[in-house]
DSSP file (Angstrom, degrees, kcal/mol; ACC not computed):
  #  RESIDUE AA STRUCTURE BP1 BP2  ACC     N-H-->O    O-->H-N    N-H-->O    O-->H-N    TCO  KAPPA ALPHA  PHI   PSI    X-CA   Y-CA   Z-CA
    1    1 A M              0   0    0      0, 0.0     2,-0.4     0, 0.0     0, 0.0   0.000 360.0 360.0 360.0 131.4   32.8   24.2   14.5
    2    2 A H        -     0   0    0      1,-0.1     3,-0.2     2,-0.0     4,-0.0  -0.749 360.0-173.1 -87.8 132.8   36.1   25.0   12.6
    3    3 A T    >   +     0   0    0     -2,-0.4     3,-1.0     1,-0.1    -1,-0.1   0.388  61.2  95.9-106.0   2.1   37.9   22.0   11.4
    4    4 A A  T 3  S+     0   0    0      1,-0.3    -1,-0.1     3,-0.0     7,-0.0   0.842  89.6  42.9 -62.8 -33.8   41.0   23.8   10.1
    5    5 A H  T 3  S+     0   0    0     -3,-0.2     2,-0.3     2,-0.0    -1,-0.3   0.467  97.2  95.9 -92.6  -1.9   43.0   23.1   13.4
    6    6 A L    <   +     0   0    0     -3,-1.0     2,-0.3     4,-0.1    -3,-0.0  -0.633  48.9 173.0 -89.6 147.8   41.8   19.4   13.7
    7    7 A A    >>  -     0   0    0     -2,-0.3     3,-1.2     0, 0.0     4,-0.6  -0.974  44.4  -8.3-146.6 159.3   43.8   16.5   12.4
    8    8 A G  H 3> S-     0   0    0     -2,-0.3     4,-2.2     1,-0.3     3,-0.4  -0.230 127.3  -0.7  59.4-133.8   43.7   12.7   12.4
    9    9 A P  H 3> S+     0   0    0      0, 0.0     4,-2.6     0, 0.0    -1,-0.3   0.822 133.0  57.1 -61.3 -32.8   41.1   11.1   14.7
   10   10 A A  H <> S+     0   0    0     -3,-1.2     4,-2.2     2,-0.2    -2,-0.2   0.909 109.1  45.8 -65.7 -40.5   39.8   14.5   15.8
   11   11 A L  H  X S+     0   0    0     -4,-0.6     4,-2.5    -3,-0.4     5,-0.2   0.918 112.9  50.2 -66.7 -43.7   39.1   15.6   12.2
   12   12 A A  H  X S+     0   0    0     -4,-2.2     4,-2.5     1,-0.2    -2,-0.2   0.911 111.4  48.6 -60.4 -43.2   37.5   12.2   11.4
   13   13 A R  H  X S+     0   0    0     -4,-2.6     4,-2.5     2,-0.2    -1,-0.2   0.913 111.3  49.8 -64.2 -43.4   35.3   12.5   14.5
   14   14 A A  H  X S+     0   0    0     -4,-2.2     4,-2.1     1,-0.2    -2,-0.2   0.897 112.5  47.4 -63.7 -41.0   34.2   16.0   13.6
   15   15 A L  H  X S+     0   0    0     -4,-2.5     4,-2.5     2,-0.2    -1,-0.2   0.907 111.6  50.5 -66.4 -41.8   33.4   15.0   10.1
   16   16 A L  H  X S+     0   0    0     -4,-2.5     4,-2.4     2,-0.2    -2,-0.2   0.918 110.1  49.4 -62.9 -44.3   31.4   12.0   11.3
   17   17 A V  H  X S+     0   0    0     -4,-2.5     4,-2.0     1,-0.2    -1,-0.2   0.916 112.2  49.1 -60.9 -42.9   29.4   14.1   13.7
   18   18 A G  H  X S+     0   0    0     -4,-2.1     4,-1.5     1,-0.2    -2,-0.2   0.893 110.8  49.8 -63.4 -40.0   28.7   16.6   10.9
   19   19 A M  H  < S+     0   0    0     -4,-2.5    -2,-0.2     1,-0.2    -1,-0.2   0.868 112.6  47.3 -68.0 -36.0   27.6   13.8    8.6
   20   20 A L  H  X S+     0   0    0     -4,-2.4     4,-0.7     1,-0.2    -1,-0.2   0.841 112.0  49.9 -73.2 -32.8   25.3   12.3   11.2
   21   21 A A  H  X S+     0   0    0     -4,-2.0     4,-2.3    -5,-0.2    -2,-0.2   0.772  95.6  73.2 -77.3 -25.6   23.8   15.7   12.0
   22   22 A L  H  X S+     0   0    0     -4,-1.5     4,-2.7     1,-0.2     5,-0.2   0.920  94.8  48.3 -59.3 -49.7   23.0   16.6    8.4
   23   23 A P  H  > S+     0   0    0      0, 0.0     4,-2.6     0, 0.0    -1,-0.2   0.889 112.2  51.2 -60.0 -36.1   20.1   14.2    7.9
   24   24 A L  H  X S+     0   0    0     -4,-0.7     4,-1.8     2,-0.2    -2,-0.2   0.919 111.3  47.0 -65.1 -42.7   18.5   15.4   11.1
   25   25 A A  H  X S+     0   0    0     -4,-2.3     4,-1.1     1,-0.2    -1,-0.2   0.910 113.6  48.3 -65.2 -41.7   18.9   19.1   10.1
   26   26 A L  H  X S+     0   0    0     -4,-2.7     4,-0.6     1,-0.2     3,-0.4   0.897 110.3  50.7 -66.5 -40.2   17.4   18.3    6.7
   27   27 A S  H >< S+     0   0    0     -4,-2.6     3,-0.5     1,-0.2    -1,-0.2   0.841 106.4  55.5 -68.3 -31.0   14.5   16.4    8.1
   28   28 A A  H 3< S+     0   0    0     -4,-1.8    -1,-0.2     1,-0.2    -2,-0.2   0.798 111.8  44.3 -69.0 -27.1   13.7   19.2   10.4
   29   29 A Q  H 3< S+     0   0    0     -4,-1.1    -1,-0.2    -3,-0.4    -2,-0.2   0.487  87.2 123.9 -93.5  -4.6   13.5   21.6    7.5
   30   30 A A    <<  -     0   0    0     -4,-0.6    -3,-0.1    -3,-0.5    -4,-0.0  -0.207  62.1-118.4 -61.4 145.7   11.5   19.3    5.3
   31   31 A A        -     0   0    0      1,-0.2     3,-0.1     0, 0.0    -1,-0.1  -0.171  49.8 -64.9 -73.0 174.0    8.2   20.5    3.9
   32   32 A E        -     0   0    0      1,-0.1    -1,-0.2     3,-0.0     0, 0.0  -0.287  66.4 -95.5 -58.1 146.3    4.9   18.9    4.7
   33   33 A P        -     0   0    0      0, 0.0    -1,-0.1     0, 0.0     3,-0.1  -0.296  46.9 -95.1 -63.8 151.3    4.6   15.4    3.4
   34   34 A A        -     0   0    0      1,-0.1     3,-0.0    -3,-0.1     2,-0.0  -0.385  48.1-100.0 -64.8 141.9    2.9   15.0    0.1
   35   35 A P        -     0   0    0      0, 0.0     2,-0.4     0, 0.0    -1,-0.1  -0.362  36.6-114.1 -65.3 144.1   -0.8   14.2    0.4
   36   36 A V        -     0   0    0      1,-0.1     3,-0.1    -3,-0.1     2,-0.1  -0.629  33.5-113.9 -79.4 132.1   -1.6   10.5   -0.1
   37   37 A A        -     0   0    0     -2,-0.4     2,-0.1     1,-0.1    -1,-0.1  -0.371  34.8-102.8 -66.4 143.1   -3.7    9.9   -3.2
   38   38 A A        -     0   0    0      1,-0.1     2,-0.4    -2,-0.1    -1,-0.1  -0.436  35.0-127.2 -66.7 138.9   -7.2    8.7   -2.5
   39   39 A V        -     0   0    0     -2,-0.1     2,-0.4    60,-0.1    -1,-0.1  -0.756  18.6-121.2 -91.9 131.2   -7.6    5.0   -3.1
   40   40 A E        -     0   0    0     -2,-0.4     2,-0.3    15,-0.1    -1,-0.0  -0.575  30.9-149.3 -71.0 125.3  -10.4    3.9   -5.5
   41   41 A K        -     0   0    0     -2,-0.4     2,-0.4    60,-0.1    60,-0.2  -0.701  10.2-163.1 -98.5 150.3  -12.7    1.6   -3.6
   42   42 A V  E     -a  101   0A   0     58,-3.1    60,-2.5    -2,-0.3     2,-0.7  -0.999  17.5-134.0-135.3 134.3  -14.7   -1.2   -5.1
   43   43 A D  E >>  -a  102   0A   0     -2,-0.4     4,-2.5    58,-0.2     3,-1.4  -0.776  12.0-156.4 -87.9 115.0  -17.7   -3.1   -3.7
   44   44 A I  T 34 S+     0   0    0     58,-2.1    -1,-0.1    -2,-0.7    59,-0.1   0.618  90.2  56.2 -72.0 -10.2  -17.1   -6.8   -4.2
   45   45 A N  T 34 S+     0   0    0     57,-0.2    -1,-0.3    31,-0.1    58,-0.1   0.565 122.5  21.4 -93.8  -9.3  -20.8   -7.5   -4.0
   46   46 A T  T <4 S+     0   0    0     -3,-1.4    -2,-0.2     2,-0.1    -1,-0.1   0.591  92.2 108.9-130.0 -17.6  -21.9   -5.1   -6.8
   47   47 A A     <  -     0   0    0     -4,-2.5     2,-0.1     1,-0.1    -5,-0.0  -0.276  58.0-133.3 -69.9 147.8  -18.9   -4.4   -9.0
   48   48 A D     >  -     0   0    0      1,-0.1     4,-2.3    20,-0.0     5,-0.2  -0.364  35.3 -90.8 -88.9 177.8  -18.6   -5.8  -12.6
   49   49 A E  H  > S+     0   0    0      1,-0.2     4,-2.7     2,-0.2     5,-0.2   0.904 124.5  50.5 -57.2 -45.9  -15.5   -7.4  -14.1
   50   50 A A  H  > S+     0   0    0      1,-0.2     4,-2.2     2,-0.2    -1,-0.2   0.901 111.0  48.2 -63.0 -41.7  -14.0   -4.2  -15.4
   51   51 A A  H  > S+     0   0    0      2,-0.2     4,-2.0     1,-0.2    -1,-0.2   0.908 113.3  47.6 -66.1 -42.0  -14.4   -2.4  -12.2
   52   52 A L  H  X S+     0   0    0     -4,-2.3     4,-2.1     1,-0.2    -2,-0.2   0.935 113.8  47.0 -63.7 -46.2  -12.8   -5.2  -10.2
   53   53 A A  H  < S+     0   0    0     -4,-2.7     6,-0.3     1,-0.2    -2,-0.2   0.867 114.9  47.0 -65.2 -36.6   -9.9   -5.6  -12.6
   54   54 A A  H  < S+     0   0    0     -4,-2.2    -1,-0.2    -5,-0.2    -2,-0.2   0.856 118.3  39.1 -73.7 -34.9   -9.3   -1.8  -12.7
   55   55 A A  H  < S+     0   0    0     -4,-2.0     2,-0.4    -5,-0.2    -2,-0.2   0.760 103.0  72.6 -89.9 -26.0   -9.4   -1.3   -8.9
   56   56 A L  S >< S-     0   0    0     -4,-2.1     3,-1.3    -5,-0.2     2,-0.2  -0.783  74.6-127.7-104.9 132.4   -7.6   -4.3   -7.5
   57   57 A K  T 3  S+     0   0    0     -2,-0.4     3,-0.1     1,-0.2    39,-0.1  -0.513  96.1  13.9 -68.4 135.6   -3.9   -5.1   -7.6
   58   58 A G  T 3  S+     0   0    0     -2,-0.2     2,-0.5     1,-0.2    -1,-0.2   0.584 101.7 112.0  77.5   9.6   -3.1   -8.5   -9.0
   59   59 A V    <   +     0   0    0     -3,-1.3    -3,-0.2    -6,-0.3    -1,-0.2  -0.961  38.7 172.4-121.6 117.0   -6.7   -9.0  -10.4
   60   60 A G     >  -     0   0    0     -2,-0.5     4,-2.4    -3,-0.1     5,-0.2  -0.318  54.8 -76.9-103.0-167.5   -7.2   -9.0  -14.1
   61   61 A L  H  > S+     0   0    0      1,-0.2     4,-2.2     2,-0.2     5,-0.1   0.857 128.4  54.4 -63.9 -35.8  -10.4   -9.8  -16.1
   62   62 A R  H  > S+     0   0    0      2,-0.2     4,-1.6     1,-0.2    -1,-0.2   0.938 113.0  41.1 -65.5 -46.6  -10.0  -13.6  -15.5
   63   63 A K  H  > S+     0   0    0      2,-0.2     4,-2.1     1,-0.2    -2,-0.2   0.861 112.7  55.7 -69.3 -34.5   -9.8  -13.3  -11.7
   64   64 A A  H  X S+     0   0    0     -4,-2.4     4,-2.1     1,-0.2    -2,-0.2   0.902 106.6  50.7 -62.8 -39.9  -12.5  -10.7  -11.7
   65   65 A A  H  X S+     0   0    0     -4,-2.2     4,-2.4     1,-0.2    -1,-0.2   0.882 108.6  52.1 -63.8 -38.0  -14.8  -13.2  -13.6
   66   66 A A  H  X S+     0   0    0     -4,-1.6     4,-2.4     2,-0.2    -2,-0.2   0.870 107.4  52.7 -65.9 -36.3  -14.0  -15.8  -10.9
   67   67 A I  H  X S+     0   0    0     -4,-2.1     4,-2.5     2,-0.2    -2,-0.2   0.932 111.6  45.4 -62.9 -46.0  -15.0  -13.3   -8.2
   68   68 A I  H  X S+     0   0    0     -4,-2.1     4,-2.6     2,-0.2    -2,-0.2   0.889 111.6  52.1 -66.8 -39.4  -18.3  -12.7   -9.8
   69   69 A E  H  X S+     0   0    0     -4,-2.4     4,-2.4     2,-0.2    -2,-0.2   0.933 112.1  45.9 -61.8 -45.9  -18.9  -16.4  -10.4
   70   70 A Y  H  X S+     0   0    0     -4,-2.4     4,-2.1     2,-0.2     6,-0.3   0.928 112.4  51.6 -60.4 -45.6  -18.2  -17.1   -6.7
   71   71 A R  H  X>S+     0   0    0     -4,-2.5     5,-2.4     1,-0.2     4,-0.6   0.908 112.0  46.1 -59.2 -44.2  -20.4  -14.2   -5.7
   72   72 A D  H  <5S+     0   0    0     -4,-2.6     3,-0.4     1,-0.2    -1,-0.2   0.890 114.3  47.6 -67.1 -40.0  -23.3  -15.5   -7.9
   73   73 A Q  H  <5S+     0   0    0     -4,-2.4    -1,-0.2     1,-0.2    -2,-0.2   0.801 119.7  37.7 -71.5 -29.6  -22.9  -19.1   -6.6
   74   74 A H  H  <5S-     0   0    0     -4,-2.1    -1,-0.2    -5,-0.2    -2,-0.2   0.303 111.6-108.4-109.3   8.1  -22.8  -18.1   -2.9
   75   75 A G  T  <5S-     0   0    0     -4,-0.6    -3,-0.2    -3,-0.4    -4,-0.1   0.793  75.5 -51.9  72.8  27.0  -25.3  -15.3   -2.8
   76   76 A G  S   <S-     0   0    0     -5,-2.4     2,-0.3    -6,-0.3   -31,-0.1  -0.093  76.3 -62.0  95.7 164.3  -22.7  -12.6   -2.3
   77   77 A F        -     0   0    0      1,-0.1     3,-0.1    27,-0.1   -32,-0.0  -0.683  32.7-169.9 -87.0 136.9  -19.8  -12.1    0.1
   78   78 A R  S    S+     0   0    0     -2,-0.3     2,-0.3     1,-0.2    -1,-0.1   0.703  77.3  18.3 -96.2 -25.6  -20.6  -11.8    3.8
   79   79 A T  S >  S-     0   0    0      1,-0.1     3,-0.5     0, 0.0     4,-0.3  -0.959  73.9-122.1-138.7 157.6  -17.1  -10.7    4.7
   80   80 A I  G >  S+     0   0    0     -2,-0.3     3,-1.8     1,-0.2     4,-0.2   0.877 112.4  61.2 -65.9 -37.0  -14.2   -9.2    2.8
   81   81 A D  G >  S+     0   0    0      1,-0.3     3,-1.7     2,-0.2    -1,-0.2   0.761  88.1  72.4 -62.2 -24.5  -12.0  -12.1    4.0
   82   82 A E  G X  S+     0   0    0     -3,-0.5     3,-2.2     1,-0.3    -1,-0.3   0.744  78.8  77.2 -62.4 -21.9  -14.3  -14.5    2.2
   83   83 A L  G X  S+     0   0    0     -3,-1.8     3,-1.7    -4,-0.3    -1,-0.3   0.794  80.3  69.1 -57.4 -28.7  -12.8  -13.1   -1.0
   84   84 A A  G <  S+     0   0    0     -3,-1.7    -1,-0.3     1,-0.3    -2,-0.2   0.659  86.3  68.7 -66.1 -15.2   -9.8  -15.3   -0.3
   85   85 A N  G <  S+     0   0    0     -3,-2.2    -1,-0.3    -4,-0.2     2,-0.2   0.616  76.4 103.6 -78.1 -12.3  -12.0  -18.4   -1.0
   86   86 A V  S X  S-     0   0    0     -3,-1.7     3,-2.4    -4,-0.3     2,-0.1  -0.521  88.0-103.3 -72.8 134.5  -12.2  -17.4   -4.7
   87   87 A R  T 3  S+     0   0    0      1,-0.3    -1,-0.1    -2,-0.2     3,-0.1  -0.381 109.1  17.6 -58.9 126.4  -10.0  -19.6   -6.9
   88   88 A G  T 3  S+     0   0    0      1,-0.2     2,-0.5    -4,-0.1    -1,-0.3   0.275 107.9  94.2  93.3  -9.9   -6.9  -17.6   -7.8
   89   89 A I    <   +     0   0    0     -3,-2.4     2,-0.2    -6,-0.1    -1,-0.2  -0.968  52.9 174.6-115.1 124.8   -7.4  -15.1   -5.0
   90   90 A G     >  -     0   0    0     -2,-0.5     4,-2.1    -3,-0.1     3,-0.2  -0.602  49.8 -88.1-118.8-177.2   -5.6  -15.7   -1.8
   91   91 A L  H  > S+     0   0    0      1,-0.2     4,-3.1     2,-0.2     5,-0.2   0.841 124.2  59.9 -60.5 -33.3   -5.1  -13.9    1.5
   92   92 A N  H  > S+     0   0    0      2,-0.2     4,-2.4     1,-0.2    -1,-0.2   0.926 106.6  45.7 -62.0 -44.4   -2.1  -12.1    0.0
   93   93 A T  H  > S+     0   0    0      2,-0.2     4,-1.2    -3,-0.2    -1,-0.2   0.903 113.5  49.8 -65.3 -40.9   -4.2  -10.6   -2.7
   94   94 A V  H >X S+     0   0    0     -4,-2.1     4,-0.6     1,-0.2     3,-0.5   0.940 111.6  48.7 -62.0 -46.6   -6.9   -9.6   -0.1
   95   95 A D  H >< S+     0   0    0     -4,-3.1     3,-0.8     1,-0.2     4,-0.3   0.890 108.9  52.9 -61.4 -40.6   -4.2   -8.1    2.1
   96   96 A Q  H 3< S+     0   0    0     -4,-2.4    -1,-0.2     1,-0.2    -2,-0.2   0.775 119.9  34.8 -64.9 -25.4   -2.7   -6.1   -0.8
   97   97 A N  H XX S+     0   0    0     -4,-1.2     3,-2.2    -3,-0.5     4,-1.0   0.297  78.6 115.6-112.5   8.3   -6.2   -4.7   -1.6
   98   98 A I  G X< S+     0   0    0     -3,-0.8     3,-0.5    -4,-0.6    -1,-0.1   0.820  79.3  50.8 -54.2 -36.4   -7.8   -4.3    1.8
   99   99 A E  G 34 S+     0   0    0     -4,-0.3    -1,-0.3     1,-0.2   -60,-0.1   0.664 110.5  50.9 -75.6 -14.8   -8.0   -0.5    1.5
  100  100 A R  G <4 S+     0   0    0     -3,-2.2   -58,-3.1   -59,-0.1     2,-0.4   0.578  94.1  91.7 -94.3 -11.9   -9.6   -0.8   -1.9
  101  101 A L  E <<  +a   42   0A   0     -4,-1.0     2,-0.3    -3,-0.5   -58,-0.2  -0.680  44.7 170.8 -95.3 134.9  -12.3   -3.2   -0.8
  102  102 A T  E     -a   43   0A   0    -60,-2.5   -58,-2.1    -2,-0.4     2,-0.4  -0.891  16.3-149.9-129.6 167.2  -15.8   -2.4    0.4
  103  103 A L        -     0   0    0     -2,-0.3     2,-0.2   -60,-0.2   -60,-0.1  -0.950   6.8-167.5-146.0 118.2  -18.7   -4.7    1.0
  104  104 A S        -     0   0    0     -2,-0.4   -27,-0.1     1,-0.1    -2,-0.0  -0.622  46.7 -84.0 -93.9 164.0  -22.4   -4.0    0.8
  105  105 A Q              0   0    0     -2,-0.2   -27,-0.1     1,-0.2    -1,-0.1  -0.464 360.0 360.0 -69.0 135.9  -24.9   -6.5    2.2
  106  106 A P              0   0    0      0, 0.0    -1,-0.2     0, 0.0   -28,-0.1   0.512 360.0 360.0 -68.1 360.0  -25.6   -9.4   -0.1
């Protein structure tokens, strides 16, 4: 569309249409999305403190020690959600790490 002969509201409308169409045109030309990095998984029934702290968001060595203490006292975790019962670990931490958590049978 030539905009040289447009003025006032017609020019504004033509520019707006062009601005709205640009993102659509760019997205249609976009390359394949970048591959998602593999998430390191950790088994909460077998991992040591260092592995738990390294793999889980919001979990340092102190919380990792609490996870192991709970695991030892209760004979292991039966569900991943049970991890929220550990002092200092709540449902929010479990939810943030759900893709990183695995569970072997206690």
